[in-house]
C-alpha positions, 0 to 999 in steps of 0.5 A: 461434484460435491463441496463435501468431497472437495473439503475432504480431499484437502483436509487429506492434503491433496491438491484441488483441481482447476474444475474444483477451484472454479466450482468453489468460486462460483459457489461463493459468488453466486451465494450457493455454497453455505458459509459453513462449508466455505469456512470449513474448506478455508481452515483446510487450506489454512492448515494444508496449504495450496501449491503454486498451481493451486494458488494461481488457480484460485486467484484466476478464478477470483479475478474472473468473479467480477469485472476486469479492466482492459487497458489495451486501449491506453498507450505503452506498457502499464505498470501497476504497484501494490503495497502490503501496507504500513504506517506513513507509506505515501510512495504511491504519490512519489513513485507513480508521477516519477514513473509516468514522467519517464513515459510508463503508463500508470492507470491505477485503482487504489483503496481508502484505509481502515485503521491507522491512517488513510489509503492513498485515495484518502491522501489524494482526497486531502487535496482540495477539489481532488476527486478519485471517484471517476467513471471509466470514460473520465479515468481513461480520458485522464490517462490519455491526457496526462499518462497517469491517473490514481483513482478509487475503485469504481468497479466490482473487481474480484467480488469473491475475494471480498466474501471470502475475506470476510469469512477469513476475518471472522474465522481466524484464517487470514494468515494463510500465504496462499489466501493472502497471495490469492486475494491481493493478486486477484485484484491486481490482475482484474485491474488490468496492468501488463506489469506488476511491482509488489512492495511487501512490508515486514516489521512490527508495523506490517502485516508480515512481521518477520522477513521469512513471512514477507519472503514467502508471501512475495515469492508466492505472489511473484509466482501468480503473476508470472503464471498469470502472463504478468511480468512481476517483481517484488521488493521486501521493504522495512516497516520496523519504523514509519516510512518518512517523517509525516503520518496523516493525510494532508501531511503525507501529500506535503511530504511527497511534494518535498520528495518530488521537489528534491528534499524529504527524509532519506528513507522515503526518498530512497525507498521511492526511487528503488520502487520506481526504478524497478517499475521502470525496469519492469517496463524495460526502459533502459534495457531494463538496467536497474542502476540506469533505471535508478539514474533515470528516476532521480533525474525525473525528480532533479529536472522537476518533470516528476512534480509536474506530472503529479500537479498535472494528474491533481489538475486533471482530477479536479484538485487544486493545482496551486496546493502543489506549487505552494503547499502552504495553501493546504489547510492546517489543523486547528491545534499543533502541539510539540510532544517532547521527549520524556528522557535523554538517550537513544531511540532503540525501537518504535512500535509502529503499529502503535504510532499509527494508532496514535495518528488515528486517534488524532483523527488521520484514520478510520477505526470503523468504515463509517467514520470521518477522516480529519484530512489536517490530523496526523504526527510529524516525527522528529526523531526515529530509530538510531537517533539521539534525543535529549529530554525536552527536545521535540519527538513529534509534533501532533496535528488535531482538532481537540484537546481530548484527541491531543491527549489521547494521541499524545499518550499512545505516541510516548507509549510507542517509543523505546529510548535507552542509553546505548545506540542501535543501528538504523534498520536496513530500508530494502531487505530483499528483491525477488523476480521471476 
């Protein structure tokens, strides 16, 4: 078997065999396949595509290229959730405790953020004392004790994907649905959950800008999960505006506590309950009836069990539970600056990515992997698409550490709003459901 022949075959549009895909992934993992030949193959895949069987074979081979978690020692059905990312997306902090409060085991590995705001682990590490870096024994002990653990990735999951993604990023082959799907699902399968819910974002703040692109990616990932024997479904959710009102690590934790306490913004609460309901449905609680699952998710918030489950997880991972019971105990930014609306009118559009960059400029995210995060930094939005605002009214409140950061973040935020005379409807929060 020669990589030259495999490249030729894919260049013609032929389907690759499982043996050929195994050969490629082995060569990438052990370094015997030169980068120039790997990138040639990636470009051929980007141009010619892969069918469902090829994509699944690639996913499984990448998942098997490193460590694979065995969660069989944990009780019950294990359900995982993955979001393709967005600005203000703190749903894991809300959804995981709701689901765990309903008896579904949540043993989740999450990542850090690069660009815009922090990832789930960054948000959690904004809680004083919280430890996301856990050894496997401590990870399992936490799940056994509380039914939930959200930790940073401490194993070498899908190392082939890490190498392939670095080459894709450097060779303009990132935007390939089969390669994106295989990248995401290889890590999800290696993480060991029995069932997987995917939250695929669409809009100007998402990687998939259009609903058609999001639908194609969601469909590919759902097919992979089900072909791999993991019951998988997906929601396509909106990211044409930030989710919720808070952007920034501690600010997002505090907003999550608000939702778990029965308050919070309508959009964040609605999306969180939908995600939780579909995770519960995957676990086949309430006989899988989605309306009954929604009612259970809402009840877990109303009776306080979801907030208590979040507090238990925080305490088990070394965090200060008092901050969950009393969010006013969280540290505050050195500067809190109200940004007024520059004009009167209706907010007709938001550059969601630009707003995420504004939060990063305030200190809430990393531009490079080495950058330090200011956990107190970020934005609270007071108006979003469809809202009417008068000149001088608060548009947002900026939290940051220096006047220089405040100036840069304010300029970027104001450039990210479009205000006009005529109203527009608020965008839909849930675009589609995709199941196997």
